[in-house]
Rosetta silent file (secondary structure, phi, psi, omega in degrees, C-alpha in Angstrom):
SEQUENCE: MRQVLDTSKYWYLPGISRPDEPGTFVIRNSNTYADSFGLALKIPPNSPRVISNKEDIQSEWVRHFLIGTVPMHDGRGNGVHLRGFSSDPTFPSLAAFVHYHIHKQGALPCTLRLPIFNNQTLYNQQRTTINEQTVYGLEPSLQTILPTTNTMSTDMLYLGSVEVDRLENMNAAIRGIGKIISLAQSYTDGLPKRCEVQIKVIPHEGITFTEKYRRAVWRKTIKPNNLLWCGLDPENRE
SCORE:     score description
SCORE:     0.000 S_00000001
   1 L     0.000  -35.602 -179.744  115.141   18.879  105.621 S_00000001
   2 H   -62.808  -39.568  178.499  116.894   20.436  102.599 S_00000001
   3 H   -62.510  -37.099  177.738  113.846   22.631  101.921 S_00000001
   4 H   -62.542  -46.136  179.941  113.983   23.804  105.541 S_00000001
   5 H   -66.075  -38.507 -179.208  117.657   24.768  105.191 S_00000001
   6 H   -63.432  -28.655 -177.208  117.061   26.447  101.815 S_00000001
   7 L  -101.169    8.765 -174.729  114.437   28.746  103.357 S_00000001
   8 H   -62.519  -26.497 -179.921  116.281   29.491  106.607 S_00000001
   9 H   -66.307  -17.249  179.202  117.143   33.021  105.405 S_00000001
  10 H   -91.692  -35.425 -175.179  113.406   33.804  105.610 S_00000001
  11 H  -104.070  -16.900  175.219  112.539   32.341  109.010 S_00000001
  12 E  -102.843  102.056 -174.955  115.851   32.705  110.903 S_00000001
  13 L  -129.094   89.683 -171.478  116.277   36.468  111.353 S_00000001
  14 L   -58.217  -33.472 -172.714  118.565   37.221  114.341 S_00000001
  15 L  -109.441   16.582 -174.211  118.102   40.991  114.423 S_00000001
  16 L   -72.398  147.439  176.276  114.481   41.471  113.443 S_00000001
  17 L  -100.546  160.282 -174.402  112.221   43.763  115.480 S_00000001
  18 H   -56.521  -45.293 -177.804  108.642   42.955  116.395 S_00000001
  19 H   -64.225  -16.609 -175.111  106.926   45.369  113.977 S_00000001
  20 H  -100.817   10.177 -175.511  108.884   43.845  111.071 S_00000001
  21 L   -65.782  111.172 -179.391  107.994   40.193  111.581 S_00000001
  22 L   -97.409  158.992  171.705  107.146   38.864  108.106 S_00000001
  23 L    76.919 -167.227 -177.231  105.469   35.652  107.098 S_00000001
  24 L   -79.286  -38.287  178.170  103.887   32.970  109.141 S_00000001
  25 E  -147.986  154.010 -179.271  106.702   32.481  111.629 S_00000001
  26 E  -139.138  137.521  173.932  110.037   34.030  112.494 S_00000001
  27 E  -116.801  133.069 -178.777  112.924   32.763  114.640 S_00000001
  28 E  -141.727  164.337  175.149  115.435   35.232  116.066 S_00000001
  29 E   -66.203  139.944  177.050  118.106   35.404  118.756 S_00000001
  30 L   -80.358  130.038  177.192  116.712   36.122  122.219 S_00000001
  31 L   -85.040  -10.728 -175.513  117.913   39.416  123.693 S_00000001
  32 L  -102.673  -41.033 -175.433  116.813   38.362  127.185 S_00000001
  33 L  -111.941  130.420 -179.311  117.915   34.737  127.562 S_00000001
  34 L   -68.326  144.389  177.745  121.412   33.518  126.702 S_00000001
  35 L    53.981   36.901 -179.955  121.741   30.741  124.096 S_00000001
  36 E  -132.394  165.506 -178.452  118.025   30.948  123.355 S_00000001
  37 E  -132.700  147.436  176.107  115.829   31.898  120.427 S_00000001
  38 E   -99.760  135.112  177.074  112.484   33.616  120.130 S_00000001
  39 E  -112.689  118.467  174.511  109.761   32.123  117.940 S_00000001
  40 E  -103.911  119.544 -173.798  107.023   34.462  116.676 S_00000001
  41 E  -125.599  123.389  176.205  104.143   32.440  115.249 S_00000001
  42 E   -83.364  121.975 -176.115  101.015   33.804  113.614 S_00000001
  43 L  -100.082  155.156  179.356   98.103   31.649  114.695 S_00000001
  44 L   -72.895  127.024  178.741   94.779   31.201  112.877 S_00000001
  45 L   -71.546  144.648  175.249   92.047   33.419  114.409 S_00000001
  46 L    58.158   34.306  177.848   88.834   31.775  115.583 S_00000001
  47 L   -90.380  137.665  178.934   90.178   28.282  115.036 S_00000001
  48 L   -64.636  -18.045 -178.891   88.517   25.454  117.021 S_00000001
  49 L   -87.761   -9.613 -176.401   92.010   24.025  117.642 S_00000001
  50 L  -122.958  124.510  175.690   93.299   27.229  119.256 S_00000001
  51 L   -86.200  108.983 -175.631   91.981   28.759  122.476 S_00000001
  52 L   -86.223  162.760  176.216   92.339   32.489  121.858 S_00000001
  53 L  -141.209  176.086 -175.154   92.664   35.272  124.422 S_00000001
  54 H   -65.987  -27.743  178.164   92.600   39.075  124.396 S_00000001
  55 H   -64.758  -31.220  178.545   96.378   39.240  123.973 S_00000001
  56 H   -62.573  -40.765  179.923   96.004   37.465  120.604 S_00000001
  57 H   -67.013  -43.106 -178.802   93.798   40.280  119.301 S_00000001
  58 H   -65.754  -32.528 -179.069   96.160   42.961  120.578 S_00000001
  59 L   -93.750   11.249 -178.375   99.167   41.244  118.974 S_00000001
  60 L    57.867   42.503  175.108   97.313   40.666  115.684 S_00000001
  61 L    62.720   37.427  174.062   97.254   36.919  116.322 S_00000001
  62 E  -115.266  120.749  177.470  101.005   36.570  116.777 S_00000001
  63 E  -106.783  150.606 -176.356  102.193   34.474  119.722 S_00000001
  64 E  -117.380  135.485 -179.630  105.741   34.370  121.033 S_00000001
  65 E  -129.457  160.600  179.256  107.603   31.305  122.319 S_00000001
  66 E  -113.234  126.818  175.824  111.092   30.683  123.690 S_00000001
  67 E  -106.226  115.257 -175.564  113.363   27.993  122.242 S_00000001
  68 E  -102.197  163.167  175.800  116.126   27.163  124.704 S_00000001
  69 E   -94.773  124.642 -177.790  119.427   25.303  124.449 S_00000001
  70 E  -137.153  157.247  176.786  119.476   22.052  126.435 S_00000001
  71 E   -67.305  140.994  175.280  121.691   18.929  126.547 S_00000001
  72 L   -70.439  145.939 -177.116  120.614   16.111  124.234 S_00000001
  73 L   -65.975  -28.133 -177.313  119.346   13.024  126.053 S_00000001
  74 L   -93.030    9.047  177.218  121.749   10.733  124.182 S_00000001
  75 L    78.579   15.544 -178.124  124.807   12.812  125.056 S_00000001
  76 L   -86.437   30.144 -178.892  125.369   14.165  121.517 S_00000001
  77 L    95.229 -156.288 -178.179  125.978   17.703  122.746 S_00000001
  78 E   -93.212  149.822  175.474  123.390   20.475  123.009 S_00000001
  79 E  -131.041 -168.235  179.222  120.040   20.647  121.284 S_00000001
  80 E  -123.953  148.576 -176.325  117.034   22.969  121.265 S_00000001
  81 E  -147.189  144.027  177.998  113.713   22.622  123.075 S_00000001
  82 E   -74.113  110.385 -174.938  110.473   24.626  123.301 S_00000001
  83 L   -60.903  136.459  176.058  110.627   26.129  126.790 S_00000001
  84 L    86.573    2.386 -178.077  107.729   25.334  129.099 S_00000001
  85 L  -131.031   91.485 -176.718  106.449   22.340  127.123 S_00000001
  86 L   -66.174  -21.968 -178.472  107.844   19.055  128.421 S_00000001
  87 L   -76.830  -16.494 -178.620  105.802   17.089  125.865 S_00000001
  88 L   -82.044  138.518 -177.851  107.682   18.648  122.937 S_00000001
  89 L   -66.120  166.136  170.748  110.785   16.716  121.798 S_00000001
  90 L   -98.072  134.854 -174.088  114.372   17.966  122.009 S_00000001
  91 E  -116.908  148.835 -178.503  115.953   18.568  118.595 S_00000001
  92 L   -72.704  -16.204 -177.863  119.625   18.631  117.541 S_00000001
  93 L  -157.287  166.476  175.392  119.210   21.898  115.590 S_00000001
  94 H   -64.910  -37.591  178.779  116.796   24.702  114.752 S_00000001
  95 H   -60.714  -40.542  177.970  116.382   23.227  111.273 S_00000001
  96 H   -66.589  -37.744  177.010  115.274   19.916  112.834 S_00000001
  97 H   -60.070  -47.565 -179.142  112.869   21.820  115.115 S_00000001
  98 H   -66.717  -43.746 -179.158  111.288   23.556  112.113 S_00000001
  99 H   -57.853  -42.289  179.423  111.226   20.381  110.014 S_00000001
 100 H   -65.000  -45.051 -172.371  109.329   18.532  112.735 S_00000001
 101 H   -82.385   -5.488  170.254  106.807   21.313  113.341 S_00000001
 102 L   -82.813  -15.109  177.904  105.906   21.835  109.700 S_00000001
 103 L  -104.772  -32.784 -178.561  104.578   18.262  109.779 S_00000001
 104 L  -129.567  140.611 -178.960  103.346   17.992  113.368 S_00000001
 105 L   -67.827  -38.388 -177.238  101.792   20.607  115.607 S_00000001
 106 L    59.431 -134.635 -179.945  103.458   19.312  118.742 S_00000001
 107 L   -87.384   -2.283  179.830  103.056   21.771  121.614 S_00000001
 108 L   -79.315  159.002  179.057  102.522   24.729  119.258 S_00000001
 109 L   -65.819  -24.967  179.647   99.046   26.147  118.547 S_00000001
 110 L  -158.211  169.151  178.367   99.400   25.172  114.880 S_00000001
 111 L   -74.487  157.269  177.603  101.928   23.743  112.440 S_00000001
 112 L   -83.748  152.712  178.504  104.613   25.933  110.901 S_00000001
 113 L  -124.837  125.100  177.793  104.488   26.927  107.231 S_00000001
 114 L   -75.290  152.444  174.934  107.592   27.462  105.141 S_00000001
 115 L   -59.741  145.593 -178.789  107.736   30.410  102.701 S_00000001
 116 L  -101.157  125.038  174.750  106.534   29.462   99.230 S_00000001
 117 L  -154.187  161.303  179.702  108.782   30.161   96.254 S_00000001
 118 L   -95.281  173.916 -176.440  109.753   28.451   93.014 S_00000001
 119 H   -64.791  -32.501 -179.890  113.138   27.112   91.952 S_00000001
 120 H   -65.914  -37.195  177.731  113.841   30.153   89.750 S_00000001
 121 H   -62.308  -46.147  179.208  113.461   32.461   92.748 S_00000001
 122 H   -63.151  -40.277  179.513  115.951   30.394   94.759 S_00000001
 123 H   -61.140  -45.239 -179.692  118.331   30.291   91.786 S_00000001
 124 H   -64.217  -37.203 -179.503  118.273   34.081   91.430 S_00000001
 125 H   -68.298  -40.929  178.785  118.853   34.555   95.177 S_00000001
 126 H   -66.295  -38.902  179.818  121.840   32.197   95.163 S_00000001
 127 H   -63.738  -44.284  179.415  123.233   33.927   92.077 S_00000001
 128 H   -63.921  -42.582 -178.149  122.959   37.352   93.682 S_00000001
 129 H   -60.235  -45.374 -177.203  124.522   36.133   96.926 S_00000001
 130 H   -71.772  -43.046 -177.355  127.575   34.674   95.211 S_00000001
 131 H   -65.395  -22.752 -177.801  128.090   37.524   92.733 S_00000001
 132 L   -94.953    4.841  179.727  128.086   40.070   95.547 S_00000001
 133 L   -66.706  140.426  177.581  130.761   38.311   97.619 S_00000001
 134 L  -120.390  138.139  179.985  133.809   40.472   98.445 S_00000001
 135 L   -95.871  121.162 -179.984  137.213   39.095   99.368 S_00000001
 136 L  -110.844  151.821  171.497  138.789   40.850  102.363 S_00000001
 137 L    80.167    9.867  179.973  142.278   40.558  103.839 S_00000001
 138 L  -112.550  139.794  173.630  144.031   39.320  100.710 S_00000001
 139 L   -67.491  145.443 -179.055  146.844   41.037   98.851 S_00000001
 140 H   -53.316  -32.659 -178.080  145.861   41.842   95.225 S_00000001
 141 H   -72.513  -15.766 -175.825  148.562   39.459   93.976 S_00000001
 142 H   -93.078   -9.383 -177.570  147.022   36.551   95.883 S_00000001
 143 E  -123.504  144.521  179.838  143.574   36.711   94.337 S_00000001
 144 E  -126.737  122.188  178.932  142.435   36.300   90.774 S_00000001
 145 E  -119.693  126.743  179.229  139.013   37.434   89.629 S_00000001
 146 E   -97.036  106.294 -173.504  137.802   36.736   86.102 S_00000001
 147 L   -58.879  -32.866 -174.832  135.347   39.561   85.237 S_00000001
 148 L   -71.889  -25.075 -177.521  133.667   37.670   82.425 S_00000001
 149 L  -118.091   -5.559 -176.407  132.625   34.782   84.644 S_00000001
 150 L    60.459   25.735  178.680  132.670   36.351   88.127 S_00000001
 151 E   -90.086  135.600  179.630  134.907   33.453   89.192 S_00000001
 152 E  -118.709  137.979  178.661  137.350   34.066   92.061 S_00000001
 153 E  -136.195  137.674  179.378  140.421   31.984   92.842 S_00000001
 154 E  -156.365  164.337  178.095  142.936   32.356   95.684 S_00000001
 155 E  -104.681  138.517  179.585  145.360   30.361   97.854 S_00000001
 156 E  -145.244  168.514  175.126  144.785   29.841  101.577 S_00000001
 157 E   -97.810  119.806 -178.504  145.869   27.657  104.492 S_00000001
 158 L   -86.972  120.083 -177.962  143.205   25.070  105.335 S_00000001
 159 L   -93.278  -28.238 -179.094  142.925   24.522  109.099 S_00000001
 160 L   142.940 -178.616  178.090  140.072   22.023  109.167 S_00000001
 161 L  -138.813  143.573  178.118  136.302   21.730  109.439 S_00000001
 162 L  -136.713  158.012  179.497  134.002   21.112  112.396 S_00000001
 163 L   -85.808  141.707  171.836  130.256   20.713  112.778 S_00000001
 164 L  -119.054  136.725 -166.022  128.091   23.464  114.266 S_00000001
 165 L   -91.770   -5.431 -179.896  124.738   22.333  115.582 S_00000001
 166 L  -140.814  158.882  179.363  122.548   25.390  115.040 S_00000001
 167 L   -84.370   94.065 -177.702  121.937   28.068  112.412 S_00000001
 168 L  -125.702   13.940  176.956  123.571   31.077  114.019 S_00000001
 169 L    50.683 -113.126 -176.402  125.457   32.607  111.083 S_00000001
 170 H   -60.271  -39.337  179.970  128.328   34.647  112.600 S_00000001
 171 H   -64.038  -33.703  176.957  127.963   32.937  115.981 S_00000001
 172 H   -65.131  -38.781  177.753  128.352   29.554  114.286 S_00000001
 173 H   -65.504  -42.246  179.078  131.636   30.752  112.765 S_00000001
 174 H   -60.016  -44.991 -178.593  132.862   31.993  116.156 S_00000001
 175 H   -68.559  -39.830  179.904  132.069   28.636  117.765 S_00000001
 176 H   -64.167  -42.708  178.481  133.576   26.652  114.885 S_00000001
 177 H   -64.889  -37.391  177.208  136.845   28.599  114.972 S_00000001
 178 H   -60.779  -39.662  178.519  136.972   28.106  118.744 S_00000001
 179 H   -65.546  -40.750 -179.619  136.710   24.333  118.238 S_00000001
 180 H   -65.219  -40.825  177.873  139.515   24.383  115.658 S_00000001
 181 H   -63.584  -39.449  177.894  141.775   26.376  117.993 S_00000001
 182 H   -62.697  -40.045  177.450  141.058   23.873  120.781 S_00000001
 183 H   -63.443  -38.340 -179.050  142.049   21.022  118.451 S_00000001
 184 H   -63.938  -27.068 -178.541  145.277   22.823  117.598 S_00000001
 185 L   -92.395   -0.860 -177.772  146.176   22.897  121.298 S_00000001
 186 L   -90.864  136.931  179.138  145.379   19.213  121.826 S_00000001
 187 L   -79.430  -27.495 -175.726  148.196   16.656  121.953 S_00000001
 188 L   -97.312  -35.520 -176.762  145.932   13.749  121.029 S_00000001
 189 L  -116.424   37.441 -175.818  143.436   15.297  118.585 S_00000001
 190 L   -61.918  168.960  179.143  145.636   17.970  117.032 S_00000001
 191 L   -67.194  154.655  176.291  145.093   19.493  113.609 S_00000001
 192 L   -66.553  173.462 -178.667  146.323   17.582  110.532 S_00000001
 193 L   -60.916  158.554 -178.589  149.598   18.530  108.846 S_00000001
 194 L   -48.173  130.725 -176.691  149.872   21.901  107.113 S_00000001
 195 L  -134.593  107.818  175.674  147.545   21.959  104.113 S_00000001
 196 E   -91.504  133.274 -175.809  147.655   24.745  101.532 S_00000001
 197 E  -128.160  154.857  169.247  144.614   24.844   99.283 S_00000001
 198 E   -99.337  129.262  179.650  143.385   26.713   96.265 S_00000001
 199 E  -107.390  125.134  178.404  139.896   28.109   96.743 S_00000001
 200 E  -121.473  126.736  179.119  137.778   28.695   93.660 S_00000001
 201 E  -108.944  120.392 -179.867  134.376   30.404   93.823 S_00000001
 202 E  -122.542  123.358  178.966  132.084   29.853   90.830 S_00000001
 203 L   -54.377  138.817  178.670  128.594   31.427   90.677 S_00000001
 204 L    73.090  -10.401 -179.600  125.781   28.854   90.831 S_00000001
 205 L  -111.757  -30.102  176.361  128.285   26.058   91.580 S_00000001
 206 E   112.700 -155.785 -177.677  129.698   27.030   94.983 S_00000001
 207 E  -115.227  129.730 -179.986  133.153   26.991   96.571 S_00000001
 208 E  -116.421  128.865  176.136  135.752   24.319   95.773 S_00000001
 209 E  -104.788  126.037  178.693  138.818   23.597   97.953 S_00000001
 210 E  -127.574  127.784  178.578  141.691   21.758   96.227 S_00000001
 211 E   -59.714  122.259 -165.892  144.923   20.658   97.954 S_00000001
 212 L   -62.928  -42.434 -173.281  147.480   22.867   96.223 S_00000001
 213 L   -99.506    7.169  175.363  150.412   20.493   95.797 S_00000001
 214 L    59.041   23.518  179.535  148.327   17.347   95.161 S_00000001
 215 L   -71.376  -35.682 -179.068  150.165   15.471   97.903 S_00000001
 216 L  -107.826   -1.752 -177.478  146.933   14.162   99.371 S_00000001
 217 L    47.311   56.500 -173.581  144.813   14.535   96.202 S_00000001
 218 L  -109.285  135.146 -177.875  142.195   16.214   98.357 S_00000001
 219 E  -149.340  138.380 -178.767  139.197   18.119   96.980 S_00000001
 220 E  -145.719  134.831  179.325  135.996   19.403   98.567 S_00000001
 221 E  -122.508  134.344  175.792  133.053   21.383   97.148 S_00000001
 222 E  -112.054  119.562 -178.494  130.395   23.295   99.091 S_00000001
 223 L   -73.215  155.963 -178.302  127.207   23.991   97.127 S_00000001
 224 H   -56.587  -38.271 -177.185  125.515   27.442   97.320 S_00000001
 225 H   -75.564   -3.530  175.179  122.478   26.145   99.217 S_00000001
 226 H  -102.529   -0.909  179.465  124.791   24.809  101.944 S_00000001
 227 L   -87.914  119.330  179.997  126.503   28.163  102.538 S_00000001
 228 L  -101.315  -34.437 -176.844  125.131   29.908  105.618 S_00000001
 229 L  -163.446  139.955  175.796  127.770   32.583  106.241 S_00000001
 230 L  -130.896  139.965  178.569  131.174   33.642  104.869 S_00000001
 231 L   165.664 -179.860  176.604  133.628   36.064  106.435 S_00000001
 232 L   -81.207  162.646  177.286  136.637   36.644  108.660 S_00000001
 233 L   -59.802  117.784 -179.197  136.791   35.581  112.300 S_00000001
 234 L   -59.163  -22.328 -178.816  134.675   38.209  114.124 S_00000001
 235 L   -99.178    2.938  176.251  137.064   37.953  117.105 S_00000001
 236 L    52.487   43.163  179.112  140.234   38.312  114.970 S_00000001
 237 L   -79.299  154.103  179.417  141.945   35.318  116.601 S_00000001
 238 L  -125.865    0.000    0.000  145.321   34.059  115.370 S_00000001
């Protein structure tokens, strides 16, 4: 599953257009169906396991499928399912969907193939991603950047953390912030007491949150390969 998440930047491409579909398969947001995703899968031509048609030739052997959002059978919230194929399981996330179908064909014409790269390639990509991060919305006096190490440190108010069930980048942040705001308005499940934290960003190591006044001796680190998206609330909520 970790390999699936590490390569999600290659196969989950929300804004890609059809002529630009790279690789063996691509997943993107559906522009037609709400809360759905489009799967573009290149199938093997002239394979005995795949019944081809004239549309396959015209599309250069790329078939398109719809992955919809449906309730999980065990009541654990929403999951994803391959539309039109009742025999295919329901999965809790897109990553789980991909992980399953790289091992089993399921209702698809063939199994999925993850992009192939070595550890050095992934290391360089993570290094570039972290080094190019920009801090917005902070007064110069509140942030400290050490040029020699590219390390950034700043103080912030920690509101909490919630789980998001699918890889949707900005949309995941919007949904997560919405959940936190709902908790803040709840009398029974309200947010914890005010928690000021120091945030330190170190290239190749990730982001570390440390409770500023050591009252709770609280510390949390997020590794680079677990970072999907960083930024301000797209809806500017307060």
